[in-house]
C-alpha positions, -999 to +999 in steps of 0.1 A: +812-012+544+823+015+519+798+022+494+810+039+463+792+046+430+819+026+412+811-003+435+773+000+430+777+003+394+800-024+389+777-048+411+746-041+387+766-048+358+777-082+372+740-091+385+725-080+350+749-102+333+745-132+356+707-128+354+707-124+316+691-091+315+678-060+333+649-063+354+618-038+347+619-023+383+645-022+411+638-018+447+663+002+469+670+011+503+679+048+506+716+044+504+737+075+500+751+066+467+715+066+452+694+093+474+709+128+481+678+135+501+645+117+512+615+139+506+578+130+516+564+098+509+580+078+480+596+110+466+635+115+465+662+136+452+681+110+434+717+113+430+728+124+396+755+094+390+727+070+402+700+085+378+724+083+350+730+045+356+692+041+357+687+059+327+714+037+309+699+005+317+663+018+314+647+003+347+622+019+371+634+026+406+614+025+437+628+033+472+617+018+506+601+041+531+626+053+559+624+034+591+603+007+577+622-022+579+595-046+574+595-035+537+631-046+531+623-078+548+594-086+527+615-078+498+642-101+506+618-126+513+602-123+477+638-127+464+644-158+482+610-174+471+616-162+434 
């Protein structure tokens, strides 16, 4: 699936409208539209366009650790339970 900034921004815009607001925190995989480079630990070189979107909506961003599939599954389960 093609990931573009426009699609990512549009998806966030629609999600925030449907949810009735912006969350305090967003947890993301290390997708290329958000992360230019994965550094050590939780540190990332975040893409400038993604950083601008986060700054616009004023929410915190957390990224999953690379090669830690259990994190993503745990997050998806928490969303399902909510």
